[in-house]
C-alpha positions as CSV (number, residue, x, y, z in Angstrom):
1,M,-26.3,-3.6,28.0
2,I,-23.4,-4.4,30.1
3,G,-19.8,-5.3,29.5
4,F,-16.1,-4.6,30.2
5,G,-16.2,-1.7,27.5
6,S,-17.7,-0.3,24.6
7,E,-20.2,-2.3,22.7
8,N,-18.3,-1.2,19.5
9,D,-15.2,-3.3,20.6
10,T,-15.9,-5.9,23.3
11,F,-18.7,-8.5,23.9
12,V,-21.6,-7.5,25.9
13,F,-24.5,-8.9,27.5
14,E,-28.2,-7.7,27.1
15,L,-29.9,-8.4,30.2
16,T,-33.7,-8.4,30.2
17,Y,-36.0,-8.1,33.3
18,N,-39.6,-8.8,32.7
19,Y,-41.7,-7.4,35.6
20,G,-43.9,-9.7,37.6
21,I,-41.8,-12.8,36.8
22,H,-39.8,-14.0,39.5
23,H,-38.5,-17.2,38.4
24,Y,-37.5,-18.9,34.9
25,K,-37.0,-22.7,34.2
26,I,-33.4,-23.1,33.1
27,G,-32.4,-25.5,30.4
28,N,-29.1,-27.4,29.4
29,D,-28.3,-25.1,26.6
30,V,-25.5,-22.7,28.4
31,R,-22.4,-24.4,29.6
32,H,-20.6,-21.6,31.1
33,V,-19.3,-18.2,30.6
34,Q,-15.5,-17.6,30.4
35,V,-14.2,-14.5,31.8
36,A,-10.6,-13.4,31.7
37,M,-9.4,-10.8,34.4
38,P,-6.2,-9.3,35.4
39,N,-3.9,-10.5,38.0
40,S,-5.0,-7.9,40.4
41,W,-8.7,-9.5,40.2
42,S,-10.0,-11.2,43.5
43,P,-13.0,-13.3,43.9
44,P,-16.0,-11.3,45.4
45,S,-16.6,-12.3,48.9
46,H,-20.6,-12.3,48.5
47,F,-20.5,-15.2,45.9
48,T,-19.8,-18.7,46.8
49,V,-16.6,-19.4,44.7
50,Q,-14.8,-22.7,44.0
51,A,-11.1,-22.5,43.1
52,H,-9.2,-25.3,41.2
53,N,-5.8,-24.7,40.2
54,D,-6.1,-21.1,38.5
55,M,-9.7,-21.6,37.7
56,F,-12.6,-19.6,39.7
57,T,-16.1,-20.9,39.2
58,L,-18.9,-18.6,40.7
59,S,-22.6,-18.9,39.9
60,G,-24.5,-15.7,38.9
61,P,-28.2,-14.7,40.4
62,D,-29.8,-16.6,37.5
63,N,-27.6,-19.9,38.0
64,V,-25.6,-19.3,34.9
65,A,-21.9,-20.7,35.7
66,Y,-19.1,-18.1,35.2
67,H,-15.3,-19.5,34.8
68,V,-12.9,-16.8,35.7
69,T,-9.0,-17.3,35.1
70,R,-6.3,-14.4,35.9
71,G,-3.5,-13.2,33.7
72,D,-1.7,-10.4,32.1
73,F,-4.7,-9.2,30.0
74,R,-7.6,-6.4,30.2
75,P,-10.8,-7.9,31.3
76,H,-12.8,-9.4,28.8
77,V,-15.2,-12.2,28.0
78,A,-13.1,-15.2,26.5
79,Y,-16.0,-17.1,25.4
80,M,-19.4,-18.4,25.7
81,S,-19.6,-22.1,25.8
82,L,-22.8,-23.7,24.6
83,N,-23.9,-27.5,24.6
84,V,-24.9,-28.8,21.3
85,S,-26.3,-32.3,20.2
86,D,-23.9,-33.2,17.4
87,I,-20.6,-31.4,17.2
88,V,-20.0,-32.6,13.5
89,K,-23.2,-31.0,12.3
90,S,-22.5,-27.8,14.6
91,K,-19.1,-27.3,13.3
92,A,-20.4,-27.5,9.4
93,F,-23.2,-25.1,10.2
94,Y,-20.9,-22.5,11.9
95,V,-17.9,-22.9,9.9
96,E,-19.1,-24.0,6.5
97,T,-22.5,-22.2,6.4
98,L,-22.1,-19.1,8.6
99,G,-18.5,-18.4,7.7
100,L,-16.7,-18.5,11.1
101,V,-13.1,-19.9,11.4
102,P,-12.2,-22.8,13.9
103,I,-9.7,-21.5,16.6
104,P,-7.2,-24.3,17.3
105,S,-6.4,-24.9,20.9
106,H,-4.5,-27.6,22.7
107,S,-6.7,-27.1,25.8
108,Q,-9.9,-28.2,24.3
109,P,-11.3,-31.6,24.6
110,N,-12.2,-33.7,21.3
111,H,-16.0,-33.0,21.8
112,T,-15.5,-29.1,21.9
113,I,-14.8,-26.5,19.1
114,Q,-14.2,-23.0,19.3
115,V,-15.2,-20.5,16.5
116,A,-14.8,-16.8,15.8
117,W,-14.7,-14.4,12.9
118,R,-10.9,-14.0,12.9
119,V,-8.2,-15.7,14.6
120,Q,-7.3,-12.6,16.5
121,D,-10.9,-12.1,17.9
122,E,-10.8,-11.3,21.6
123,T,-14.2,-13.4,22.4
124,R,-15.3,-16.6,20.7
125,L,-18.0,-19.2,20.6
126,E,-17.5,-22.6,22.2
127,L,-19.5,-25.6,21.3
128,A,-19.5,-28.7,23.5
129,Q,-21.0,-31.9,22.5
130,I,-23.6,-33.4,24.9
131,E,-25.4,-36.7,24.6
132,E,-28.8,-35.7,24.8
133,E,-31.3,-33.3,23.1
134,V,-30.4,-29.4,23.9
135,R,-33.4,-27.7,25.9
136,H,-33.9,-24.1,26.0
137,E,-36.5,-23.8,28.3
138,E,-38.0,-20.4,29.3
139,A,-34.6,-18.7,30.0
140,F,-33.6,-18.4,26.5
141,G,-31.1,-16.1,25.0
142,R,-29.8,-15.1,21.4
143,I,-26.4,-14.8,20.1
144,A,-25.6,-11.9,18.1
145,F,-22.9,-11.0,15.7
146,A,-22.0,-7.8,13.7
147,C,-20.8,-8.6,10.3
148,P,-20.0,-6.5,7.1
149,D,-23.2,-7.6,5.1
150,V,-25.9,-9.7,6.2
151,A,-27.5,-10.6,2.7
152,P,-24.5,-13.1,1.9
153,I,-25.3,-15.1,5.3
154,A,-29.0,-15.2,4.7
155,E,-28.3,-16.4,1.1
156,K,-25.9,-19.3,2.4
157,V,-28.4,-20.3,5.4
158,R,-31.4,-20.3,2.9
159,S,-29.5,-22.6,0.3
160,V,-29.1,-25.0,3.3
161,S,-32.7,-24.7,4.6
162,E,-35.4,-22.1,4.0
163,K,-36.7,-22.9,7.5
164,M,-33.5,-21.9,9.1
165,I,-34.1,-18.3,8.4
166,K,-36.3,-17.1,11.3
167,H,-36.8,-13.5,10.4
168,G,-35.2,-10.9,7.5
169,P,-33.1,-9.8,6.3
170,V,-35.0,-6.7,7.4
171,K,-34.0,-3.0,8.0
172,L,-35.0,-1.7,11.3
173,E,-35.4,1.8,11.8
174,T,-34.7,3.9,15.1
175,P,-36.4,7.3,14.9
176,G,-33.4,9.9,15.1
177,K,-30.7,7.0,15.0
178,A,-29.1,4.9,12.4
179,T,-31.0,2.1,10.4
180,V,-29.7,-1.4,10.8
181,E,-30.2,-4.6,8.5
182,V,-30.5,-7.8,10.6
183,V,-31.2,-11.4,9.7
184,I,-31.9,-14.0,12.5
185,V,-31.4,-17.6,11.8
186,E,-31.7,-20.9,13.7
187,D,-29.2,-23.7,14.1
188,G,-30.0,-27.3,14.3
189,D,-30.3,-27.2,18.1
190,G,-32.8,-24.2,18.3
191,Y,-30.2,-21.5,18.9
192,E,-31.2,-18.3,17.4
193,I,-28.2,-16.2,15.9
194,C,-28.6,-12.7,15.0
195,F,-26.4,-10.9,12.4
196,V,-26.4,-7.1,12.3
197,E,-24.9,-5.1,9.6
198,V,-21.9,-3.6,11.2
199,T,-21.8,0.2,9.8
200,G,-25.3,0.9,11.5
201,F,-24.9,-1.2,14.6
202,D,-21.5,1.0,15.4
203,Q,-23.4,4.0,15.0
204,L,-26.1,2.7,17.3
205,A,-23.7,1.4,19.8
206,A,-21.7,4.8,19.9
207,Y,-21.2,6.1,23.5
208,V,-23.9,8.6,24.3
209,K,-23.3,10.7,27.2
210,G,-25.8,10.1,30.0
211,G,-26.9,6.9,28.2
212,D,-26.1,4.7,31.2
213,E,-28.0,6.7,33.4
214,I,-31.9,5.3,34.1
215,D,-34.4,7.6,33.4
216,W,-36.9,6.9,36.0
217,H,-39.6,9.5,35.1
218,A,-39.8,8.0,31.7
219,R,-40.0,4.4,33.0
220,G,-42.8,5.6,35.3
221,E,-44.6,7.2,32.3
222,L,-44.3,3.8,30.3
223,G,-45.8,1.9,33.5
224,A,-42.7,-0.1,33.6
225,D,-42.8,-0.2,37.4
226,Q,-46.6,-0.9,38.2
227,A,-46.0,-4.9,38.2
């Protein structure tokens, strides 16, 4: 997990590395990641950076585009921008079925919307219309939200289509740690959305001293470095 702060109160990425695999076919699902940085931030010299007005665009090692703006705020992921094939159906699913709220923005073109749990949320989800089918290919991720209760969400999604429930609701036990309840649903474009009950999640996400250090011995015992 990596982000600009604690997983309890900031958006984070979960990075997965599969040993022995050196390339993934990229789809057209992820549009870009919008990152907000303080005015003191400077573009890294070891990346190719394109500047347009107050926007900096750079590509990560996995060819995901990052758009960076600077301003008077703390570093954070402003939004994840995903492509969808039907903006009207996507808005209905995320707003009416899942219960997120649309965030008004004068800078958004007509073919995009931003949604979040609350208007004041720091990180949002942006959906953008494309005139083709969404292809996830091999480099495929999952959206995850913490929420007060997964049961109402599962019930609402099931009322629309049983097929949209991919897994759960189910309680996941972690030995010696909190148990969390999750449900994974799927929207009309095949995006998987995982909802996690927030109480158990906050306990699991709490910082543990030494948790950011790699246990190389344990990795070796599991055979993770043999490929």
